[in-house]
MIDO-212789 format. One line per 10 residues: number of its first residue (from 1); their letters; for each residue x, y, z of C-alpha. Coordinates in Angstrom, 2 decimals. Example, Ala and Ser with C-alpha at 12.3 -4.5 7.8 and 13.67 -1.06 7.14 Angstrom:
// MIDO-212789
1) as) 12.30 -4.50 7.80; 13.67 -1.06 7.14;
//
This chain:
// MIDO-212789
1) mresfalifq) 121.14 122.17 81.20; 117.55 123.84 81.62; 115.64 123.03 84.82; 112.48 121.10 84.55; 109.93 119.24 86.63; 109.97 115.73 86.98; 106.38 113.99 86.61; 106.68 110.71 87.46; 103.57 107.97 86.94; 102.80 104.77 88.01;
11) pfrpetraaa) 103.20 102.61 84.92; 100.53 100.36 85.55; 98.00 102.60 85.56; 96.89 104.54 82.71; 95.13 106.95 84.53; 98.24 108.02 86.32; 100.06 108.77 83.05; 97.06 110.60 81.54; 97.34 112.78 84.56; 100.89 113.47 84.51;
21) ercqellaqw) 100.38 114.53 80.61; 97.39 117.10 81.78; 100.12 118.61 84.22; 102.38 118.57 81.78; 100.46 120.48 79.47; 99.32 123.25 82.17; 103.23 123.58 83.17; 103.91 124.02 79.38; 101.45 127.46 79.84; 103.56 128.82 82.38;
31) gifaellaas) 107.04 127.91 79.96; 107.71 125.14 82.55; 109.42 122.20 80.66; 108.25 119.03 82.36; 109.44 115.41 81.53; 107.41 112.24 81.95; 109.00 109.48 83.71; 107.31 106.17 84.45; 108.45 105.21 88.43; 110.08 101.69 86.99;
41) dlprrsplgf) 112.24 103.57 85.09; 113.89 106.17 87.38; 116.83 104.17 88.30; 117.86 104.21 84.89; 117.61 108.12 84.66; 119.75 110.54 86.44; 117.69 112.98 88.66; 120.18 116.18 87.96; 118.34 119.26 86.26; 114.97 118.67 87.92;
51) vlaltfggdg) 114.17 121.19 90.65; 110.98 119.50 91.70; 109.29 116.29 91.31; 105.43 115.52 91.24; 104.53 111.91 91.63; 101.09 110.41 90.46; 99.97 107.42 92.36; 100.04 106.30 95.53; 102.34 106.35 98.25; 104.51 103.50 96.69;
61) talraaawlv) 105.38 105.87 93.72; 106.20 108.84 96.41; 108.46 106.36 97.93; 110.35 105.21 94.65; 110.64 108.91 93.94; 112.39 109.66 97.24; 114.69 106.73 96.88; 115.80 108.13 93.22; 116.36 111.47 94.81; 118.48 110.52 98.11;
71) gtgipivpik) 121.25 113.33 98.38; 119.48 115.78 95.72; 117.44 118.11 97.95; 114.78 118.14 95.38; 111.35 118.43 96.75; 108.60 115.67 95.91; 104.73 116.83 95.43; 102.72 113.37 95.95; 99.46 113.61 93.75; 97.06 111.61 95.40;
81) mgklsflael) 95.25 108.70 92.74; 94.66 106.28 95.21; 92.32 105.27 98.13; 94.59 106.40 100.50; 97.80 108.31 100.88; 99.46 109.77 104.27; 102.28 111.57 101.59; 100.13 113.59 99.53; 98.09 116.79 100.21; 97.05 117.39 96.72;
91) spedlprala) 94.87 115.49 94.01; 94.89 115.71 89.77; 91.93 118.21 90.74; 93.89 120.76 92.52; 96.33 121.12 89.99; 95.28 123.92 88.34; 95.42 126.41 91.44; 98.49 124.44 92.86; 100.73 125.31 89.94; 101.12 128.96 90.30;
101) plverqyrld) 102.93 128.61 93.98; 104.89 125.39 92.84; 106.31 127.21 89.56; 107.20 130.16 91.92; 108.46 128.49 94.50; 106.29 129.59 97.30; 105.82 126.54 98.98; 107.08 125.21 102.72; 109.57 122.64 102.73; 108.66 119.12 104.82;
111) ervmlrachg) 111.81 117.60 105.71; 111.74 113.99 106.72; 114.28 111.69 108.28; 115.08 108.65 106.32; 116.56 105.21 107.61; 119.95 103.55 106.55; 120.19 99.72 106.38; 123.53 97.87 106.24; 123.85 94.04 105.68; 127.65 93.13 105.14;
121) ttevvglndv) 128.69 95.24 102.54; 125.32 96.44 101.28; 123.94 99.93 102.38; 120.35 100.92 101.25; 118.60 104.41 102.10; 114.75 104.00 102.78; 111.91 106.63 103.47; 109.33 104.50 105.36; 110.80 101.24 106.76; 113.37 98.33 106.83;
131) vvgrgaasra) 111.74 95.15 107.50; 113.74 92.05 108.67; 111.45 89.00 108.32; 110.77 85.37 107.62; 111.18 84.46 103.79; 109.23 81.86 101.85; 109.12 79.34 104.70; 106.23 79.67 106.85; 107.79 79.43 110.13; 108.51 82.12 112.22;
141) vrldvfvdra) 112.28 83.46 112.99; 114.24 84.36 116.10; 115.70 87.61 115.80; 117.96 89.47 118.53; 117.52 93.21 118.96; 120.16 95.45 119.97; 119.78 99.02 120.94; 123.21 100.80 121.05; 124.65 97.10 121.68; 122.43 96.49 124.31;
151) llarytsdgi) 120.28 93.81 124.09; 116.44 94.56 124.03; 114.68 91.32 123.27; 114.90 87.81 121.47; 111.65 88.20 119.25; 110.23 84.66 118.04; 107.93 86.32 115.52; 107.21 87.07 111.67; 109.76 89.51 111.74; 110.17 93.12 112.74;
161) vvstptgsta) 109.48 96.60 111.45; 112.12 99.41 111.86; 110.13 102.59 110.69; 110.65 106.67 110.45; 108.06 108.84 111.69; 107.03 108.90 108.14; 106.51 104.94 107.77; 104.75 104.70 111.40; 101.42 105.07 109.09; 102.32 102.19 107.00;
171) yalaaggpvl) 103.34 98.56 107.89; 104.16 99.36 111.73; 100.84 100.74 112.12; 99.29 97.48 110.49; 101.52 95.58 112.86; 99.86 97.46 116.26; 102.49 100.16 116.09; 101.73 103.97 117.22; 101.51 106.81 114.94; 104.35 109.13 115.14;
181) apslramllv) 104.50 113.07 114.22; 106.41 113.39 111.20; 108.09 115.98 112.30; 110.04 113.86 114.98; 113.68 112.45 114.56; 113.17 108.92 116.02; 112.82 105.24 115.07; 109.92 102.98 115.71; 110.69 99.56 116.22; 107.41 96.87 116.24;
191) piaphltqlr) 107.51 93.12 116.06; 105.33 91.40 113.56; 103.03 88.56 115.02; 105.29 88.12 117.96; 104.99 85.01 120.34; 105.32 85.52 123.96; 106.41 88.52 124.42; 105.05 92.06 126.42; 107.07 94.37 124.37; 105.22 95.13 121.39;
201) alvvpgeari) 106.86 98.67 120.13; 109.38 100.94 121.07; 110.19 104.48 120.08; 113.96 105.17 120.28; 115.81 108.46 119.71; 117.14 109.19 116.02; 121.02 109.08 117.64; 120.33 105.29 118.63; 121.68 102.25 116.48; 119.35 99.08 116.15;
211) eivvhtvqpa) 121.15 95.75 115.19; 118.86 92.68 114.36; 120.77 89.18 114.19; 118.96 86.48 112.39; 118.63 83.05 113.70; 116.63 81.09 111.09; 117.27 77.57 109.43; 116.18 78.87 105.57; 117.12 82.87 104.59; 115.01 85.54 106.34;
221) iltvdghldl) 114.41 88.88 103.91; 115.55 92.51 104.40; 112.88 94.80 102.79; 113.22 98.44 102.21; 110.18 100.64 101.51; 108.51 97.58 100.16; 110.54 97.42 96.79; 113.68 96.21 97.60; 114.22 92.43 98.91; 117.88 91.30 100.37;
231) pvadgervci) 118.64 87.70 101.75; 119.96 87.30 105.53; 121.34 84.20 106.49; 121.49 82.40 109.48; 123.83 84.21 112.16; 124.13 87.94 110.02; 123.46 90.82 111.41; 121.28 94.10 109.97; 122.03 97.34 111.33; 119.80 100.08 111.35;
241) elaaettrfa) 120.11 103.98 111.76; 118.88 107.14 110.85; 120.36 108.43 107.26; 122.39 111.38 107.00; 120.10 112.10 103.93; 116.52 113.23 104.23; 113.30 113.40 101.93; 112.12 116.87 101.12; 108.37 117.44 100.27; 107.17 120.57 99.05;
251) rlgteadfyr) 103.76 121.49 100.97; 101.25 124.29 100.02; 99.59 123.65 103.28; 100.41 123.69 107.33; 102.44 121.34 109.41; 99.24 121.13 111.21; 97.12 119.58 108.47; 98.92 116.18 109.19; 97.10 116.41 112.72; 93.96 117.60 111.02;
261) llearltrre) 93.61 115.23 108.68; 95.10 112.25 110.80; 91.36 110.80 111.45; 89.75 110.94 108.01; 92.87 109.13 106.43; 92.91 106.32 109.18; 89.20 105.58 108.70; 89.66 106.46 104.76; 87.27 109.26 104.60; 89.60 111.38 103.50;
//
């Protein structure tokens, strides 16, 4: 099987497919075969044979690629085609100059930790976050949170976000949590709209194990990276820890670029 690039686009935004097609044409000039893949079709396609995956869209498209590539070690190059992206360093206009080092594998590997969530016999891996929250009902849920089997807090809230450092700029940030440096091996725990509590966020080491016991009249929802939902019934437990797998990004810039661009991204000036 010949090696090739995967060009992953957001199927509901025609401009992302057009950008992927232009990239395909540029790669052909280098003698590189590239295959166009809709993000929604990834679960039905094997990643074997690809050496690099370029995603065209927002961070959600990159997250879907990360789920697809779990355990393969294949690096991802997110191409920003939206208003805000914390994962991308390149835009479509950068591709002509950026393809040479990507083709020649002259890039830096940026390795990010992932989360593994266990609920019953179901195990799911995600790059950004795991959310345990209320389902269709508007009422709050009660969540008992344990860290390494020690009771941390009993929250009455809309839910709990457990994120990686990568995910600390997503839902966890919107819920009031801090931003973590992406190279950290840690987890961030942030309650969503908690009632009568002073513990608004907690950073725990990567070796920790978080357990959340749900108390609710109607089923709660376990969500991983915003695109996988599983029901959680009253009395059931969700266990979360860092996964053995990681996500790799192929970067042309330096690790310091995260800090250089952070404020601009938070204020949507980049």
